[in-house]
N, C-alpha and C positions, 0 to 999 in steps of 0.2 A: 504494498500499498505506499501513499501516499505521505506529506508530512502531518496531515489532518487524520493518519490513518482511516481506517475504516469509516468510516462518519459520512463523510463523502460521497464514497459508492452505498452506501444506504439507504441513505436521503431519499425518500421520490424526488424526481425535479418539479418544480413550482411554477406556474405561470402567476405573473404578478403586473399588477397595471404599472402605467399605462402602456399596452399594449394593442394593435391592432391586428386581426384575424389577417391571417394571407387567405384571400377568398378562392372559395372553390369551383368548382363547375363540372357537371358530366359531360363526358362526350359526345352522350349519344342528344345530348341537348342544346349541341353546339356548333354552327357548319364551321369548317376552317376560315370562310372570309367573315363569319363573325368573333373568332379565337382570333384572327390577325387585327382589326380595326379596336377589339376592346383590351388584348394582353399584349402582343408581337408589336405593333408597329408603338404604341402608347408607352411600352419596354415597363410594363404592369406584372409582376407575379400570379403566382396562380395554383394551385392544386388540382389536378386535373383527375377522376374516374372513372371506373373504364374505358382506359386509352390502350390498355395490352390485355385487353380479357380473354387475346388469342395466345397469347405468348404461352408455347410449351414447356419456358422458366419456370410457371407460378408453381409447377408441378412437379419437376426436376430440379431444382434448384435450391432443395429443403436439403442440410447442413451433413443428413445420414447418405442420403444418393449422392450427394458432390462426393464423400470421400471414399463409397464405394468404386466410383467411377474413375477416379484423379487420384487414389489415395496416393500414390507415387508423384503428381506432377509437384514440381516447386515453383512457386509465387511468392512475389516481391511482398515483404511485410516490414521494410521500413529503414533507412541509412543509418550506415555506422558514422561514427565524426568524420570523418576524411569524405563525406559523402559518396559512399559504394554500396549500391543494392545490397541490401538482406534480403535472402528469399529461405524459404521455409518448406518443405514437402508438404501437402494440404492435411495431411494426417497426422500431423504433428501441430500445424496449427487450430484445427479443430480442437484436438485433445487440449490445448495450451486455455481457447475458448474457455472451455468447461470449467477450467481448474482455475481460472485468474480472477483476482480481485483487486487489478492495478488500476491508480488513479490516471495513469496513460498508457491502456493497451497499446499491441503490437494491433496494428489494423491492413490488412491483405490489402493491395492496391496496385490492383493489376490493368498496365497498359499495353500490353503487346502478345496478345489472345493466338493471334492470328500465325506469333511464332513456337507456342509452345503444341509441341504434338499433340494431348488432348484435351490443352484448353483453344486448339480450334472447334473443339465439337460444340462449345458452348455459344461461339458466333450462329451456328444455325437454329438456337431455341429463343432467339429475340430478336426485333425488327425494329427500326426505328418509328417511334410512335406517326400518324400520318398529320398531326397536326404540326409536325416537322419536317417538312421535304426538301430542306433545301441545303446542301454546306458548297459556300464558295469558295471554300478550300481545295475542293475535290478539283479549284483547276492545277490542283501543281498535283508532283507524283506522288507517290504514298511516303518516298524516303524523304523527299522534303515539309511537305506539309508537318505543322507544330503535334505532338501529342495531343488527341481528341477525345481518346474514349476508356476509360476503366472500370475494371469490373473489379468491385469491391466485397468483401467481409469484413463485416468487425462485430468484436465483444461489445456487447452492452458497456456505455460509456464510453468506449472510442469516440472519434470524432473530426471534426477541425476544427479551426481557430479562424476567427473572421481574416477574411479576407476576399479580395476578385480575380476574374479568373482572366486568364493572360490574353493578352488582347484585346478587350474589350470582347470576347465574344457572349456569345450567349450560351447558355444548357439548359438539358431536361437531364433527370437521375427520377428511374425506376425502382422502386419497394418491390419485389416480390416476394423475400421472409422477413418480419420483423416490421419495425418501426425507429423514424427518428422526427426528432424534432429540431425544427427551421428558426432561424433567426434572420432577419434582413433589415439592411440600412438602406435607404436611397441613396444613390452615387454622389448625390451633392452634400451627402454629412463628410464632415472633414475624419482622414484614415487617426486623426489623435484620438477623436470622438469615439469612434467604430470601435476602437483599438482598447480604448479604455487608460488609453496615456496618464499612467500620474497615479490611478486608482487602484496598481495590483498594492499587494502587502508583501516586500520583496524578500522577507524571511517565510512567511505561511506561505505565499503562494506561487506558482510558475504559471507557466505559460502554458496551458494544458483546456480542451475544449470542456471537459467537468467542471475547473478555474473556474471557469468565464461562463459559463451560463449560472452556476449557483450563487456567484460574487457578483462578479466584473459587473456583467449584464442590467443586475439590480442598480447597482453604482449608478452606473453611466445615464441610467432612468431619473434618478435623484438627483443628479448631478445638472440632466440638460433634458426638463419635462418638456421641453420645446420639438423635440429628435421624435417622429417617427418612429417605430420602433414594430416592426411583422414579426409575426410567431403563430407556427401551426406546427400539429406534428399530423406526418406524411405515414399511411398506414400501407399493409403489404397490398399488391394490386393498385398503387396510387403513382400518379406521376408528376413531379413539381418543375415546373420551367418557370428557371431563374433568367430573367435581363442583365443583357451586359452592364459592365459597371457595375450593378448593386451589389455593395458588401452581405456576406451570409457566412454562416456559421451552421454546423450539423453538430447533434452528439445521437447517437445510437441510444433509442433509450430500453433495446432487448440486443440480442445477436440475431443481427442484420446482414442478410443480402441483397446487393442491389446492381446495378448498372448506369452506368452515365456518361453522356457526351457533350462536347462539345460544342461549336458549330455558329457558320455564316450565314446568316440571312440575308435578306433585301432588306429586311426592315432597321439590321444593323450594321450593314453592310459600311456607311459613311466613318462611323465612329471604328471599326475595325481598321478601316485603309488607313486613314487617320496617325493611329499608332503602329502599324504593319510598317509603314513605309518610316517611321523614325524609329522603332525601339527593335524593328531584323530590317533591315533595308535589303539584306540577300534576297528573303524570302518573295517581299514583296516588289523587288525586283523581277523576280523569276513567276510572278502572279500577275504581273502587269504585262510580262509577255505575250504567258499564255492568252491572258486578257483577249490581245488582238487576233487573234486566231480564234480561238472557243468562245469567245463571249463579248463583240465588240461593243455594246452599247452598254455592258458592264465598261470595259474599258475608258468610251468617253463618261462617264459619271467620275472613274478615276481620275481622267483627265481635268473635270469641270472644278474636282474639289483642288484639285494640287494648284489648278487658276486661282479660283478663290482667295485658296493659303500662301500664295504666292510658293507653294513647294518645287523644288527643281529633282526631278530622282534620280540618284547616282550615276547609271550612264549620261542623264542632257547636263553634267557639271564640269568646269571646266576642273584642272587641277586644282587641288586647297579650296577651290571654290564652296561658301559654305550650300546646307539644302536650302535656306532662304536665302536671296539675293538679289542684283539685280537683272533687269533680261524677263524675256517672256518664261512662263511658269512649264510644263513640262505639257507637251501634246506632240498630236502626228508631227508637225511639221516642226519640233523643235525635236526629235528623237531619232536621227536619221545613226544614232550610234546602236539603235535595237540591233542592228546585227555584229556590232560588236565582237571581234573572237576572241576579245580579252572576259566574254563573261560566257557563263553556259548558255546553249541554243534553251530555244522553246522545246516543251514535251509534245512527244510525241502524243496522235489520239489515241494508240494501244496504251501510254504508259496511264492513262484516266480514265477514271469513271466519274462521266458525265452526268451521270441521271439525276443527282440532286442539285444540277445547276441549270438545267432548264428547265 
């Protein structure tokens, strides 16, 4: 156990005012167009019931079944102090889950199912919910695409601390077994507030999800009553939609199995493009090149954003020139170096899965 012993683990998690409930909808009652207009486009989170009722995973991902099928497969369960992946056979991890009483449990978080001999079975047991039909990052080849899918098994009281997802991508998360408690803050909330900076007791509390939910969160609410806090419990068979740039933290209320994917849709392309071109310039360059051939309308949108922001792409700058500088912003007329031999060529169609682009 942690510095507070078993008290933190044994005490039930409690909700406390003022918290706003995460909206709930039923897939059968909402069309794709309505979901897009009410949630995706305005970037509002929600929990969706009945969106994965056809998944084989709902019956096949219970712990006993998983151990029987892939007991000797090794999955990522953490990292050491040097950032190297720690892997554990599933049979040992599940045994650990059933015995542990840690306040910072190991968390199985596997991002490369397709590379595991038995892990590939799992990919055929779920599908992307139909409310999330696009991923514009599929315009780059799988080796260049940022990590986007995680298969997760979390013991009770494991979870993730408050964060936003990479590059402003949105996410869906589906629970097949167990339940999760979520807290979300709007993107406008400063990181210092969302993270509760200065509200930790340095000796008695560490930066773990259970500490955040049991102590830090209520202090944030007391210190900043003007900040809207969204909370909800996601149960087996439910999907949560987390828009890009929303702060969120998760606590597994019981042993939980889930899968989650991050994506770029037409609703959040602008935000992701602006971050990718700045934070991941090589990725943005390849993405931009492939748009020209496979998604010309998206390319024109990216050019328009670059022009509006006065941003010049890496290949369109002179030596030593900053991303923002004098001269026309990047466009087809200013990107003759698009075919420069110093940069990788665009991907061939056979290298891409364009089903979720069009």
